[in-house]
C-alpha positions in Angstrom: -42.4 8.2 -57.2 -46.1 8.7 -56.6 -48.6 6.7 -58.7 -51.5 9.0 -59.4 -55.0 7.7 -60.0 -56.1 11.0 -61.6 -54.3 11.6 -64.8 -54.9 12.7 -68.4 -57.0 10.0 -70.0 -55.0 9.5 -73.2 -56.3 6.0 -73.9 -59.8 7.4 -74.0 -59.0 8.8 -77.5 -57.6 5.5 -78.9 -60.4 5.1 -81.4 -60.2 8.7 -82.6 -56.4 8.6 -82.9 -56.5 5.3 -84.6 -59.0 6.6 -87.2 -56.9 9.7 -87.7 -53.7 7.8 -88.1 -55.1 5.2 -90.5 -56.7 7.9 -92.6 -53.4 9.8 -92.9 -51.5 6.6 -93.7 -53.9 5.7 -96.4 -53.6 9.2 -97.9 -49.8 9.0 -97.7 -49.6 5.6 -99.3 -52.0 6.7 -102.1 -49.9 9.8 -102.7 -46.6 7.8 -102.7 -48.0 5.3 -105.2 -49.6 7.8 -107.5 -47.6 11.1 -107.3 -44.5 9.2 -106.1 -41.6 10.8 -104.3 -39.6 13.6 -105.9 -36.3 11.9 -105.9 -33.2 14.0 -106.2 -30.0 13.5 -108.2 -28.6 11.3 -105.4 -31.1 8.6 -106.4 -32.0 9.4 -110.1 -28.5 10.3 -111.4 -27.7 13.4 -113.3 -25.4 16.5 -113.3 -25.1 19.2 -110.7 -23.6 22.6 -111.6 -23.0 25.2 -109.0 -22.3 28.8 -110.1 -21.5 32.1 -108.3 -22.6 35.6 -109.5 -20.9 38.8 -108.5 -24.2 40.5 -108.1 -27.4 39.0 -106.5 -29.4 37.1 -109.1 -33.0 36.2 -109.5 -34.0 32.6 -110.0 -36.7 33.5 -112.5 -34.1 35.2 -114.8 -31.8 32.2 -114.6 -34.6 29.8 -115.5 -35.6 32.1 -118.4 -32.1 32.0 -119.8 -31.8 28.3 -119.5 -35.2 27.8 -121.0 -34.2 29.9 -124.0 -31.1 27.7 -124.5 -33.3 24.6 -124.3 -31.7 23.3 -121.1 -35.1 22.7 -119.6 -35.5 19.7 -122.0 -33.2 17.9 -119.5 -35.6 18.4 -116.5 -33.7 21.2 -114.8 -34.0 22.3 -111.1 -32.7 25.7 -110.2 -32.4 26.9 -106.6 -30.3 29.3 -104.4 -27.5 27.8 -102.5 -27.1 29.7 -99.2 -27.1 33.2 -100.7 -28.6 35.2 -103.6 -25.2 35.1 -105.3 -24.9 31.3 -105.5 -27.1 29.1 -107.7 -27.4 25.3 -107.8 -28.6 23.9 -111.2 -29.5 20.2 -111.3 -29.9 18.4 -114.6 -31.6 15.0 -114.4 -30.0 13.8 -117.6 -27.2 11.8 -119.0 -23.6 12.9 -118.3 -22.3 15.6 -120.5 -18.6 16.7 -119.9 -19.2 20.1 -121.5 -22.4 20.8 -119.6 -20.7 23.1 -117.1 -19.1 25.2 -119.9 -22.4 25.4 -121.8 -24.2 26.7 -118.7 -21.5 29.2 -118.0 -21.6 30.6 -121.6 -25.4 30.8 -121.5 -25.4 32.7 -118.2 -22.6 35.0 -119.2 -24.4 36.0 -122.4 -27.8 36.3 -120.8 -27.2 37.8 -117.4 -23.8 38.6 -115.9 -20.3 38.5 -117.3 -19.0 38.0 -113.7 -20.2 34.5 -113.2 -18.0 31.6 -112.2 -18.4 27.8 -112.1 -17.7 26.6 -108.6 -18.5 22.9 -109.0 -19.7 20.4 -111.5 -20.6 16.9 -110.3 -22.1 13.9 -112.1 -23.9 11.0 -110.5 -24.6 8.0 -112.7 -27.9 6.1 -112.6 -26.1 3.0 -111.4 -24.7 4.9 -108.4 -28.1 6.5 -107.8 -29.8 3.1 -107.6 -27.1 1.9 -105.3 -27.6 4.9 -103.0 -31.4 4.3 -103.1 -31.0 0.6 -102.1 -28.5 1.5 -99.4 -30.9 4.1 -97.9 -33.8 1.7 -97.8 -31.6 -1.0 -96.3 -30.3 1.4 -93.6 -33.9 2.2 -92.5 -34.9 -1.5 -92.6 -31.8 -2.6 -90.6 -32.4 0.1 -88.0 -36.0 -1.0 -87.5 -34.9 -4.7 -87.1 -32.3 -3.7 -84.5 -34.8 -1.6 -82.6 -37.3 -4.5 -82.6 -34.6 -6.8 -81.1 -33.6 -4.1 -78.5 -37.1 -3.3 -77.3 -38.0 -7.0 -77.2 -35.0 -7.8 -75.0 -35.3 -4.8 -72.7 -39.1 -4.7 -72.3 -41.6 -7.1 -73.9 -42.4 -8.2 -77.4 -45.8 -6.6 -77.4 -44.2 -3.2 -76.6 -41.6 -3.9 -79.3 -44.2 -4.5 -81.9 -46.0 -1.3 -80.8 -42.8 0.7 -81.0 -41.9 -0.6 -84.4 -45.4 0.0 -85.9 -45.3 3.5 -84.4 -42.0 4.2 -86.2 -43.3 2.8 -89.4 -46.4 5.1 -88.9 -44.0 8.1 -88.5 -42.0 7.2 -91.6 -45.0 6.6 -93.9 -46.7 9.8 -92.9 -43.5 11.9 -93.3 -42.8 10.4 -96.7 -46.4 10.9 -97.6 -46.2 14.6 -96.8 -43.0 14.8 -98.9 -44.9 13.2 -101.8 -47.9 15.4 -101.5 -45.8 18.6 -101.4 -43.3 17.2 -103.9 -40.3 18.1 -101.7 -37.1 16.7 -103.2 -35.8 13.5 -101.4 -32.1 13.1 -101.3 -29.5 11.6 -99.0 -30.0 14.3 -96.4 -33.6 13.3 -96.1 -32.6 9.7 -95.5 -30.3 11.0 -92.7 -33.2 13.0 -91.3 -35.5 9.9 -91.4 -32.9 7.9 -89.4 -32.7 10.7 -86.9 -36.4 10.8 -86.6 -36.4 7.1 -85.9 -34.0 7.6 -83.1 -35.8 10.6 -81.7 -39.2 8.9 -81.7 -37.9 5.7 -80.2 -36.2 7.7 -77.4 -39.6 9.2 -76.4 -41.3 5.8 -76.6 -38.6 4.1 -74.5 -39.0 6.8 -71.8 -42.7 6.1 -71.6 -42.1 2.3 -71.5 -39.6 2.7 -68.7 -42.1 4.7 -66.7 -44.8 2.1 -67.3 -42.4 -0.6 -66.0 -41.5 1.4 -63.0 -45.2 2.1 -62.1 -46.0 -1.6 -62.4 -43.1 -2.6 -60.1 -43.8 0.3 -57.7 -47.0 -1.3 -56.3 -47.6 -4.5 -58.2 -50.7 -5.3 -56.1 -52.3 -2.0 -56.8 -55.6 -2.5 -58.6 -55.1 -0.3 -61.7 -56.0 -1.4 -65.2 -53.3 -1.3 -67.9 -55.1 1.7 -69.3 -54.7 3.6 -66.0 -51.1 2.7 -65.7 -50.3 3.8 -69.3 -52.3 7.1 -68.7 -50.3 7.7 -65.4 -47.0 7.0 -67.1 -47.7 9.3 -70.1 -48.9 12.0 -67.8 -45.8 11.8 -65.6 -43.5 12.0 -68.6 -45.5 14.6 -70.6 -43.6 17.7 -69.3 -40.3 16.1 -70.3 -41.7 15.1 -73.7 -43.1 18.5 -74.5 -40.0 20.4 -73.3 -37.7 18.1 -75.3 -39.8 18.4 -78.4 -40.2 22.2 -78.1 -36.5 22.9 -77.6 -35.6 20.6 -80.5 -38.1 22.3 -82.8 -36.6 25.7 -82.0 -33.2 24.4 -83.3 -34.8 22.8 -86.4 -36.7 26.0 -87.2 -33.5 28.0 -86.9 -31.8 25.6 -89.3 -34.7 26.0 -91.7 -34.6 29.8 -91.5 -30.9 30.4 -91.6 -29.4 27.2 -93.0 -30.2 28.0 -96.7 -32.2 26.0 -99.2 -29.7 23.1 -99.1 -31.0 22.3 -95.6 -34.7 23.0 -96.1 -35.7 19.4 -96.9 -33.6 18.1 -94.0 -35.2 20.6 -91.6 -38.7 19.9 -92.9 -38.2 16.2 -92.4 -37.0 16.7 -88.8 -39.8 19.1 -88.0 -42.4 16.7 -89.3 -40.7 13.8 -87.6 -40.6 15.5 -84.2 -44.3 16.4 -84.3 -45.5 13.1 -85.6 -43.0 11.1 -83.4 -44.3 12.9 -80.3 -47.9 12.1 -81.2 -47.1 8.5 -82.0 -45.1 8.0 -78.8 -48.2 9.1 -76.8 -51.1 7.6 -78.8 -49.8 4.9 -81.1 -47.0 2.8 -79.4 -48.8 2.2 -76.1 -52.2 1.8 -77.6 -50.9 -0.9 -80.0 -49.4 -2.7 -77.1 -52.8 -2.6 -75.4 -54.4 -4.1 -78.5 -51.9 -6.9 -78.4 -53.0 -7.8 -74.9 -50.3 -6.2 -72.7 -51.0 -6.5 -68.9 -49.3 -5.6 -65.6 -47.9 -9.1 -65.2 -45.7 -8.6 -68.3 -43.8 -5.8 -66.4 -43.6 -7.0 -62.9 -40.2 -8.5 -62.1 
């Protein structure tokens, strides 16, 4: 392994990246507190009705029919489910055992006699709150485990940098969801946990290379900034190739996976882009701010 003195000076842009990240985080937190997150039925409770039409159906016509029958008083969400023949209707309201029959009758009279109910599900508010708490606990528990793992494997300064970079990724991703009012359900929690693992993997690769460079020539007079710049430069091709190929898969999932997977794919796409940025600029720079030096890596 060759330790290059000439490399991309990533640490030169610490002040710019810090200002950019802090600004986006402030905007994200402000949006989350004011606009709040658009929580789905998994968290708010309500009734889901899935119907299938013989002929392709337009969402606007379905919304018009439901609006005429006063269903929109219950805060209704209408969207395609995989194809133009399948419709998912979500009612954020109290449980009504006859709701599926009422929707079926309304759609038959207003649009198509050949319409069938495929599924009717109800999620109570108590279950929704439990799912919300479980999702938050899952994210917090994963961050604690990561903090312990990185502290044991590397050094506590790097562990703090890695955790703050992950928190940075989560806040910005949720902030964008809040700004765009994209529905947040259990699939989004799964995507956020996936993003945590993906971003951490990139960060650990860089940390491993930093440690290797420090142990390669421990007496070489390079500053911590130079070592970090060398390490990020050496792993940059791997980072970009991994991120690029993963993005291709996520874009394919968004394009061909149907509306059910749109939120999941968007969360992964945002997480990959933000996670790659934070692995390069946030995690290592935070460790520098905490006073990391070469001696903390030399065995």
